[in-house]
Residue, then its C-alpha position, 0 to 999 in steps of 0.5 A: m519514536a516509531q521504529t522504521f520498517s527496516s529496524f522493525i524487520i531486523k528486530s523481528g528476525l525477518v531479514c530475508s535474501l535481497a535477491a528480489i525474492y518476494t516474501p509474504y508476511a506470514a507469521a503473527d510477529s511480522k505485521l507492519p508497525d503502526e506508523r505513518t507511511t508514504i507509498r511511493t511509485h517506482k518513479g518516486f511519486c506518492l499515492d495522494v488523495q486528490g486535492g486533499s479531499l475529505e469526501n467519500s469517493a475522492k480519487v487516489i492518484v500519484f502526485r509529487c511527494h510533498h509529505g502532506a497528510n493526504q499522502e500519509w497512510l496508516w496500515e491497520a492489521l485486521d486479521v491473518d490467514a494461513n496463505n497470505g499473512f496479515w490483511y490490512r486496512v489502509r487509512n488516509v491520515n488526513s481524511g481518516k477514510c480508507l483506501d477502497v476499491q470503488g463499488g466493491s468491484v472485482a473487475p480489472g480497471a476499477s478505480l481506488i478511492q477513499f471511503d468511510c472505513k467499514k468493519n468487514a468491507k473486503n474491498q478495503q482490505f489489502w495484503l502487501k507481498w514484499l521484500v526488503t531492499d538493500d537500503g532498508f525499505v519495504d517494496g512490493n505489490i499490494y493486493s486487494r482481498q475482494s478481487g485478488l487483483c493488484l494496485d496498479i497505476k492506470g495504463g502504466h503512466d507513472e506520472q503526476g495525476g496518474r490514476l490508481i486502479q486494480w489490475t491483473c497482477g504482473g509480478p515484479a517486472k510491472d513497475n506500475q504495480y510496485f510500491r515502496m512503503e516509507s516510514r515518515d521516520n525514514p523518508g527517501 
């Protein structure tokens, strides 16, 4: 049985202040566990590969959570750097394709899609700046390695069908850039 994020963090000795202070993954033993997750928005929608598509360039949107495989993601640790901790490739369970900033763009507003996973593609590498909540979940901002921008719900419209893009990071007050990682063993 896969461990939950909260049990992983406690077992790893990474219990941190819950005063909404971000603590980046920085130590080699603090990577996310290899397990299926859903990624929820602040209003409770899930990141979803539109229509359950198996094709390259399918859009990633927010959609009512139904826990289908097109809403499940695996965080695959790639490497560590001194400033940011672990970089991850985020793979969709349904298609096996990776979360991707379309065209490798570094511009604010570029869409997030799924695409064939490429070994060293920095537009498919992400970092999670996180905190542990009172209820034991991992919440935070997701940064693109290619651009340094944050994943964002276009126009701040956290509603069914909202598009996922990258945008200038706005900190924890920007609800449309704030996501919750939920283990499939610990659904909310």
